[in-house]
N, C-alpha and C positions, 0 to 999 in steps of 0.2 A: 455486055463489056464492062468490066473495066480498066480507069485508066491505070496501067503502071509503068515506072521507067524503072531501068537497071541500073544503078551507078556508077555499075562499071563500063555503061556506052559512052555515056559521061566526061566532055574535058571541057578545059578552061576557053575553048572560042564554044560560042554560042552558039546552039543548036539545037534546029525546027522544025519540030514533030506534028501531026494535026491525029486527034486522035476522035468518037465520039463518044455523048455521055448522054446515057440512057435518060429520059422525066419517069420513070416508074415514082418518081420523091417526089414530084409536084402534088401526085393527090395524096399523100398522107405527107405533106408536111405544108402547101401553098394552099388545097383544093379549095379551103373555103372559099376562093377569090376569085382562085389563078384555077387550069383547062391548060394542060401544053397540048396544043397543036401539030407535034413530031413527036413523035417516038425516041427522034435522038437529036444531040443537039450539035451541032461542031463544034467544034472547041480547038482553035490553034494554040500549039505552048510552045516558051524558046527556055534552054533550060541552059544555064551556065554553072562548075563541079572547078571549086581554087578548093584542094583542100580535100577537109568535110563537110565544108559550105557548097547549100545547094538552092543557089537564084531561080526561081522562076517565076516565067512571065505569061500570064496568061487571057485569052478572048474568048467570050463565048456567047454564041450566036442564040434565038429563040425568037422565035412565036405562042406569045398564052392569050387568050381566051379568058374573058373577063365580063361581068355585069357591073354594068358604071355607076360609082358612090351616092353621086344623085338622080342620076335618069331610067336608073334597070336596065336600058338599051345592053343589047351584047356587043358587045367590042372588043379589037384583039393590039394586041400590046407586041413591040419588037421588041424586041431590048436584045443592050450588045454588053456585056460587062467583061470590063477590063483591071486586072487588078496584079498583086506581084505579092509575089513570098516565096521567105526565107524560110531554111530546112541545114542543122546544126547537127551536128553529131550525136548517136546516141551518148544519154545521160549529161548533156551540158548546159541544160535548162533544169541536171535538178538543186535545188540550193536544202544544206542542212541546217540544223539548226544555230546555228552559231554565223552560215553566211549570207551575204547579202545581196539581196536580191536585184541586181542591174537592172539597168530603165530594160536592156536589151531580153534577158527576159519575161521581163512584162509584156513585152511588144505583143496585140495577136495576130502578128501578122509577121510571127517565129514560130516553128515547129523544131521538133524532132525528126529526122528519116533514123532507119535500123539498124543501118551501115547498107543495107542491098537494095532496096529498092525504097519509091519514091508510090504509093495509092496516091490517087491525085482526089478520087469522084468525091469524095467525106467535104470537101477544100474548093473541090468546086462550086459542089452546091452550095456551101456558105456561102459564099460573094454571091451567087443567083439570087440570093434566099434578101439574102442587103438590096440587093436593084433594084426589087418589084416593092414596088410601090406598094402604102397600104391600104393607099382611100383610091384607088385609079379609075379617072376619066377617061370617059370615049371622046374627050376635046376639052383642051386650057379653058377652055368659055362655055362650059356648060349650063346652062339654066336649071336646067333639075325640072325636077314636078310643081305641080297646084299641088298648093297644102290639104286643101279643102275637095275636089276634084281627079287631083291625079295627071292631071292632064301635061305633056309631055311639052315644055318651054320652047325647049327644038327647032318643034317641029310644026305648035298649032299656037291657042291663045285660049283665055277662058274669059266669064264676063266675073268670075267669084269677086267678092268687095274683099281688100286684103283685112285679116284678125288686126284688132284694138287693140291695142299697147293690154289693157285689160284680159283680153284672150288667148298670153301669149302663154307659152309654157315656163317663161319666166319671169312672169309678172309678181307673183310670189317673193323672189329674193330680189325685188328694190322696200320692203320691207325690214325687209334681213341688216338693226344695225353693227355696225361693224366697233366695236369696245377697239379707241387708240391705244395706240403702243402704247405702254408706264417705262416711261422714260425715270430713269437713277439720276441721279444726280450727279455729275465727274468728281466732285470732295465728298460725297458719302464713303463714312469710315467703318467697317469691321469691326461690332462689335468684341470688347476683349473673352471672355465671354463664349465665343462665337469660333469652333472648330472647321475651317476650309478640308472637304473632300478631297484626299490626291487627285483623283480624276476631275474638281475643278480646277478653272481655271482665272486667275489672279488679273482685271486692269490691272499697266504696269504701272497706272496713278493711285490706284489703291493699294492705301500702306493695311502690312496686318501683324498687327502690331504681338512678338513674344509670347507664349503662355505660360501666367503665371509661376517660378517654382515656392514649390509648398514646403 
């Protein structure tokens, strides 16, 4: 069920509401890492409207299952995401060719409403995706797996010997020679017959002689 709020019901006094967000999006947007353990997530929303500007503050909570990125064991994440978003009236974020785009226009936490209602599902999903970790761990101190025999170091140990530096997958990088950065003397002059392209910036201490007249 979509979370839709009518602007006509909003006032300058903060109003709190409860809603449920379907989790079908998780399989499509984050299914390679996470599995939603609830069919719906509870969401608490507070809205305030002054003229055409609507401020929304929301808190969403949910449980997600995943395989630890170090030991591959099944684990669960209890996520609480809090965020604030601002909506302005229709057409107020449009900048014409001669208009300057303000910081307000470029703010990712600002959107336009259609003048009738707010549809919050897509917005809530985007904020939840930002809160989900990219490489989740079963515990912060997860020891991972032995790279040779695969034993889980969180539960046991093994007798495998540590890999030597020569067997490391990064060993070949030690032989790579990285040339030092080429330094240009600060007093270097641009030759008279050299034209500086329009998109190239000339350092303040570097003088470009005028082009000789024919």
